[in-house]
N, C-alpha and C positions, 0 to 999 in steps of 0.2 A: 400426114402421119401425126397422130396425137401422142403425147408423152404423158406418163403418169406424173402427178405432182411431185415435186422434190420434197425431201423431208422437211426442209424449212417452210415451204409453202403449206404442207400438211399441218405442221405445228402451229402456224398462224391461224389456221381455221379452227383449232381446238379452243374451247373456252378456257381462259386462263384462271378464272375464279372457281374454286371448288367449294362446295357448301361447308360451312364451319360446323363441325360435329359437336361442339360443346356449347352449353347454355351460357350466354353472355348477358348479364343484367346491366345495361348501360345506365339505367337510372341510379344504380348504386356506384357507378364510376368504374365498371369493369370494361376491359377491352380484350379482344381476341388477337392472338399473335401466332403466326406459323413460323416454326424453325424447321426448314425443310418439310418433312411430312408429319411433324409433331405439332399438334394444336395445343396452345396454352391459353388460359384466361388469367390476366393480371389485374390486380387492383391495388391502389396505393392506400392500404390500410395503415393506420397509425403505428401499429405494432411492426408491420413490415418495413415502413419508412424508418422507424427507430432502429431496426436491425441493420438495414442498409447503411444508415448514417454511422452507426457504431462500427460496422465492418470497415467502412471507408475512412473512418475517423474525421468526419465532416465537422466543421466548427460552427456551421450555421445552416439554416434551411436553404438559403440562397446557394451555398456551396453544393449541397445535396441536389438541389434542382438543376444547377448547371451541369454537374457531373453526369446525372442521369439523362437530361435532355440533349446534351452534346455527345452522348453515347461513348463516354470514356470506357475503355475495355473492362477494367475491374468493376466499374459501376454497372455496366450492362450485365455482366455475369452475375453480380450480386443482386441486381434487380430481377433478373430471370429467376434466380434461386429463391429469393426471399419475398417477392411480390406475386409469385404464381399462386393462384388459389385453386385452379383446376388444371389437370393435365400432367404429363410426365416431365417434370423439370429436369431430371437427370438425363433422360434421353435427349431432350432439347439442348442441354449444355454440351452433351457429347457431339452434337451436330453443328453447334454454333460456330459461325465463321463471319468474316468481315462483311460478306454480302448481305448479312441480316441486319446490319447496323441501321439502315434507313428505316426499316419497318420498326425496329426497336425504338428509335428516336420518336417516331410518330405515336407509338403506343405509350411510351413513358410520358410524353407531353400530354396525351389525352387523359391518362389516369391522374396525373398531377393537377391538371387544370380542373378536374372535377372538385377538388378541395377549394378552389377559388371561385367556382361558379355556383350560383344557386343559394348560397347563404345558409338556409335552414336545413339542408340535407333532405334525405328521403327515407325516413325510418320505416315506412311501410314496405318499400322495395327491399331494404336491407333485411327486414324480417322474412320476406318471401325467399330470399337467397339463402338464408341460413339453414 
């Protein structure tokens, strides 16, 4: 007698990755982030970083980097609010929970690293994204 697959077995068979619906320009240092069903695109713009730094009262770039990359709660929420360039940041913040911290840490690390990689930047890609 064969049995129907259990719910857990059926869930394992489903693809876990859904296509990301927003345009992400990685050459410009953008990264996609899901907060539950809300897609966001974040970028570490200088204006955004300055706003996060001011909100958190960071005394140095090192402090800002550590607080974002280690996903301090206030820093993560400020980062989502102030570094989001596409997507519904308010909806995402309404669904934001501790389970999202790992993904946030990876995204914050990626967008911050873009400032230290490459040196000359990518003006052509930035112009296309605007």
